C-alpha positions as CSV (number, residue, x, y, z in Angstrom):
1,X,27.5,-13.7,-1.6
2,X,26.9,-10.3,-0.8
3,X,29.1,-8.5,1.1
4,X,28.2,-7.0,4.5
5,X,30.3,-6.1,7.2
6,X,29.7,-4.5,10.7
7,X,32.1,-1.4,10.9
8,X,30.8,-0.2,13.9
9,X,29.4,-1.0,17.3
10,X,27.6,2.3,19.5
11,X,27.5,1.7,22.5
12,X,26.4,4.0,25.9
13,X,22.1,3.4,26.4
14,X,21.3,1.6,29.4
15,X,18.2,0.2,28.2
16,X,16.9,-0.7,24.6
17,X,17.0,1.6,21.6
18,X,13.8,2.3,19.6
19,X,14.6,5.3,17.6
20,X,17.1,6.8,15.2
21,X,17.2,9.4,12.5
22,X,19.2,11.8,11.1
23,X,20.7,14.9,12.2
24,X,23.0,18.5,10.6
25,X,24.3,16.0,8.5
26,X,24.7,13.1,6.6
27,X,27.6,11.8,8.9
28,X,25.4,12.3,12.3
29,X,22.6,10.0,13.7
30,X,20.2,10.6,17.0
31,X,19.4,7.8,18.8
32,X,16.7,7.1,22.2
33,X,14.8,4.5,24.0
34,X,14.2,3.0,26.6
35,X,16.4,4.8,28.6
36,X,15.2,8.4,27.8
37,X,18.6,9.7,26.6
38,X,19.0,11.2,23.7
39,X,22.4,10.7,22.0
40,X,24.4,12.0,19.1
41,X,26.9,9.5,17.0
42,X,29.3,10.7,14.2
43,X,29.7,8.0,12.0
44,X,33.1,9.0,11.1
45,X,34.1,8.8,14.6
46,X,32.0,6.1,16.2
47,X,33.5,5.6,19.3
48,X,32.8,8.9,20.6
49,X,28.9,9.1,21.1
50,X,27.5,12.2,22.8
51,X,24.6,12.6,25.3
52,X,22.5,15.5,23.7
53,X,19.3,15.3,26.8
54,X,18.1,12.9,29.4
55,X,14.6,13.0,30.0
56,X,13.0,10.8,33.4
57,X,11.1,8.1,31.4
58,X,11.1,6.2,27.6
59,X,10.7,7.5,24.5
60,X,9.7,5.6,21.4
61,X,10.1,8.5,18.9
62,X,12.5,11.6,17.4
63,X,12.1,14.0,14.4
64,X,14.6,16.6,13.6
65,X,14.2,19.5,11.8
66,X,17.1,20.6,9.2
67,X,16.1,24.1,8.1
68,X,15.2,25.2,11.9
69,X,17.9,22.6,13.5
70,X,15.2,21.4,16.1
71,X,15.4,18.0,17.5
72,X,11.5,16.9,18.4
73,X,11.1,14.5,21.1
74,X,7.9,11.9,22.3
75,X,8.5,11.5,26.2
76,X,6.1,8.5,26.4
77,X,3.5,9.8,29.3
78,X,4.5,14.0,29.1
79,X,4.0,14.9,25.4
80,X,6.5,16.4,23.5
81,X,9.9,18.2,24.2
82,X,11.9,20.5,21.4
83,X,16.1,20.4,21.8
84,X,18.1,23.0,20.0
85,X,20.6,21.4,18.0
86,X,23.2,24.1,18.2
87,X,23.2,24.5,22.1
88,X,21.8,21.5,23.3
89,X,19.7,22.9,25.0
90,X,15.5,22.8,25.8
91,X,13.7,25.3,24.2
92,X,10.1,23.8,24.4
93,X,7.3,21.6,25.6
94,X,4.0,20.3,25.3
95,X,2.0,18.3,27.7
96,X,-1.1,17.4,25.6
97,X,-1.0,13.5,26.0
98,X,-0.9,11.1,29.2
99,X,-0.3,8.3,26.1
100,X,2.9,6.9,24.6
101,X,3.9,8.2,21.5
102,X,4.9,6.2,19.3
103,X,5.9,8.2,15.6
104,X,6.6,12.2,15.0
105,X,6.6,13.6,11.9
106,X,7.5,17.2,10.7
107,X,5.7,18.8,7.6
108,X,6.7,22.7,7.4
109,X,4.9,24.2,10.3
110,X,3.0,21.0,12.0
111,X,4.1,18.1,14.1
112,X,2.1,15.5,14.1
113,X,2.8,13.0,16.9
114,X,0.7,9.2,16.6
115,X,-0.5,8.2,20.0
116,X,-1.7,5.0,21.7
117,X,-4.7,6.4,22.1
118,X,-5.4,6.0,18.5
119,X,-5.2,9.6,17.9
120,X,-3.1,11.7,15.5
121,X,-2.4,15.0,16.9
122,X,-1.4,18.1,15.1
123,X,0.7,20.6,16.4
124,X,1.6,24.2,15.1
125,X,5.4,24.1,14.9
126,X,8.1,25.2,16.0
127,X,6.4,27.2,18.7
128,X,4.0,24.1,19.8
129,X,0.4,25.4,19.7
130,X,-2.0,22.5,20.0
131,X,-4.4,21.9,16.8
132,X,-7.1,20.0,15.5
133,X,-6.8,15.6,15.9
134,X,-8.1,12.9,14.2
135,X,-9.4,10.3,15.9
136,X,-8.4,7.4,13.4
137,X,-8.8,4.0,15.4
138,X,-9.5,2.6,18.8
139,X,-6.2,1.1,18.9
140,X,-2.7,2.5,18.9
141,X,-1.5,4.3,16.2
142,X,2.3,3.1,15.2
143,X,3.8,4.9,12.4
144,X,3.4,7.9,10.2
145,X,4.8,8.2,6.5
146,X,5.0,11.2,4.2
147,X,4.3,11.1,0.7
148,X,7.6,12.8,-1.0
149,X,5.4,15.0,-3.6
150,X,2.0,15.3,-2.1
151,X,0.0,16.2,0.3
152,X,-0.7,12.4,1.4
153,X,0.1,11.1,4.9
154,X,-0.1,7.6,5.7
155,X,-1.0,6.1,9.4
156,X,-0.4,2.3,10.4
157,X,-2.2,1.4,13.6
158,X,-2.3,-1.2,15.9
159,X,-5.7,-2.7,14.2
160,X,-3.7,-3.8,11.2
161,X,-5.4,-1.1,9.1
162,X,-3.6,1.9,7.3
163,X,-4.6,5.3,7.2
164,X,-3.9,7.9,4.1
165,X,-5.0,11.5,4.4
166,X,-5.2,14.1,2.5
167,X,-3.5,16.9,4.4
168,X,-4.8,19.8,1.9
169,X,-8.3,19.2,2.0
170,X,-8.2,17.3,5.7
171,X,-10.0,14.4,4.4
172,X,-9.7,10.8,4.9
173,X,-8.3,9.9,1.4
174,X,-8.3,6.0,1.8
175,X,-8.6,3.3,4.8
176,X,-8.1,0.0,4.3
177,X,-7.1,-2.9,6.8
178,X,-3.7,-4.1,5.2
179,X,-2.6,-6.5,8.0
180,X,-4.0,-9.0,10.2
181,X,-2.2,-7.2,13.1
182,X,-0.5,-4.0,13.8
183,X,1.0,-2.3,11.3
184,X,4.7,-1.3,12.9
185,X,6.5,-0.2,9.8
186,X,5.7,2.0,7.1
187,X,7.6,4.0,4.6
188,X,6.5,5.8,1.0
189,X,9.1,5.0,-1.6
190,X,11.1,7.8,-2.7
191,X,10.1,8.3,-6.1
192,X,6.2,7.6,-4.6
193,X,5.1,5.2,-6.9
194,X,4.6,2.7,-4.0
195,X,3.6,2.0,0.0
196,X,5.6,0.2,2.0
197,X,4.2,-1.4,5.1
198,X,5.5,-4.2,7.4
199,X,3.6,-5.7,10.6
200,X,3.5,-7.8,14.0
201,X,1.9,-10.7,11.1
202,X,5.5,-10.8,10.1
203,X,4.3,-9.6,6.4
204,X,6.1,-7.4,4.3
205,X,3.9,-5.8,1.5
206,X,3.5,-2.6,-1.1
207,X,1.0,-0.8,-2.2
208,X,0.8,1.1,-5.6
209,X,-0.3,4.7,-4.3
210,X,-0.6,5.9,-8.0
211,X,-3.8,3.7,-8.2
212,X,-5.6,4.2,-5.2
213,X,-3.4,2.1,-3.4
214,X,-4.3,-1.5,-4.4
215,X,-2.0,-4.2,-3.2
216,X,1.0,-5.4,-5.0
217,X,3.3,-7.7,-3.2
218,X,3.4,-9.3,-0.7
219,X,5.4,-11.6,1.3
220,X,6.3,-13.5,4.6
221,X,9.9,-11.3,5.8
222,X,10.5,-12.6,9.3
223,X,9.1,-15.1,11.9
224,X,8.0,-12.6,13.8
225,X,7.0,-8.7,14.2
226,X,8.7,-6.1,11.6
227,X,9.2,-3.6,13.7
228,X,10.9,-0.9,11.2
229,X,12.0,-0.5,7.1
230,X,13.9,2.1,5.5
231,X,14.8,2.5,1.9
232,X,18.1,2.9,0.8
233,X,19.3,6.7,0.3
234,X,18.8,5.5,-4.4
235,X,15.7,4.0,-3.6
236,X,16.6,0.9,-5.0
237,X,16.3,-1.0,-1.2
238,X,14.2,-1.4,1.2
239,X,16.0,-2.7,4.6
240,X,13.4,-4.7,7.3
241,X,13.7,-5.5,10.9
242,X,12.7,-7.8,13.3
243,X,11.6,-8.7,16.7
244,X,13.0,-12.3,15.2
245,X,16.7,-10.2,15.9
246,X,17.2,-10.5,11.6
247,X,18.0,-7.6,9.3
248,X,17.0,-8.3,5.9
249,X,17.4,-6.3,2.5
250,X,14.7,-6.5,-0.7
251,X,14.8,-5.6,-3.8
252,X,12.5,-2.5,-4.9
253,X,10.0,-2.5,-6.0
254,X,9.2,-6.4,-6.5
255,X,10.2,-7.4,-3.0
256,X,12.8,-9.8,-3.9
257,X,15.1,-11.2,-0.6
258,X,18.5,-10.2,-1.4
259,X,19.9,-10.3,1.8
260,X,20.1,-11.5,5.3
261,X,22.1,-10.2,8.1
262,X,22.0,-12.0,11.6
263,X,24.2,-12.9,14.6
264,X,25.2,-16.3,13.6
265,X,27.2,-15.1,10.2
266,X,27.3,-11.7,10.9
267,X,27.8,-10.8,14.0
268,X,24.5,-9.4,14.4
269,X,22.1,-8.3,17.2
270,X,20.9,-11.1,19.8
271,X,18.2,-9.6,20.5
272,X,15.0,-7.6,18.8
273,X,16.0,-5.0,16.1
274,X,14.0,-2.1,16.7
275,X,14.9,0.8,14.6
276,X,16.4,1.0,11.3
277,X,18.1,4.2,9.8
278,X,19.8,4.1,6.0
279,X,22.5,6.7,5.8
280,X,23.6,8.7,3.1
281,X,27.1,8.7,4.5
282,X,28.6,5.7,2.5
283,X,25.4,4.0,2.7
284,X,26.0,2.9,6.0
285,X,22.5,0.9,7.3
286,X,22.1,1.8,11.2
287,X,19.9,-0.8,13.7
288,X,19.1,-0.7,16.6
289,X,18.1,-3.1,19.6
290,X,16.7,-4.2,22.7
291,X,19.9,-5.6,23.4
292,X,21.0,-1.6,24.0
293,X,23.2,-1.6,20.6
294,X,23.3,0.4,17.7
295,X,25.6,-1.8,15.0
296,X,26.8,0.1,11.7
297,X,26.7,-2.0,8.6
298,X,28.8,-1.6,5.2
299,X,26.7,-2.7,2.1
300,X,28.7,-3.7,-1.0
301,X,25.5,-1.7,-3.2
302,X,27.4,-3.5,-6.9
303,X,26.8,-7.1,-5.1
304,X,23.3,-6.2,-4.3
305,X,23.3,-4.8,-7.5
306,X,24.5,-8.1,-8.9
307,X,21.9,-10.5,-7.1
308,X,18.8,-8.1,-7.6
309,X,19.1,-9.0,-11.8
310,X,19.7,-12.6,-10.9
């Protein structure tokens, strides 16, 4: 059996938690959700959460700029808010859409925002000047993923399609129907060789980003929608989380199932798991749920390696 231990439960949110990201140090994480609270947690002292900001409505998206120490927060129906991490004060905002913002990504001097009206917005960062936009779907754009070494950006949408943009030439490089339903989860492998997607159709799929995104592996990974995925810091494993309440660990690149973390066996979440972040701090896995909690998991990587080799 692969050893999994819940090392902390982070409580404090008053509604579902929808997004988790890293902060200014490996041991810090940031969360937000339906209550509009933005909280910072120190994984060394997980019982001590700190309120960073409070907005009047829900938030689905966060992005942290390490170089500038700025946090971008997607405020549903009211655009972007920017928090200075040192002072925890709001230093900017831009109201550019009345639609939900489902995903944010910062690349150098551009902030990308994916919204429920099918538009990918570009915003000059950090001075928040609205730039050109891409109309990519007549349904919601759900997730943005950045290739680690090229100018390619992948966007998953609620029509089941994935669009890959070439940012250097400002063109659509590839567009295809990847799933039968919404693409909620999307991540490039740290080595850049694959794009991995997860969908409302419960399938986890991989695509060869070195060969025109040809299909590689496809597995029925969960009972219900896959809400998010994350690669381990070493790039050898993938964590997926789902509306079915389960957390699953997969081998990269084979998509071999290595471990299921659930409520019955591991005191896991009792409701939909919405977000996942694999922290460099002790390789701890952080998951967030409709149950208003974040859970922190210690996973025995040596046992993972043994299981993957069988």
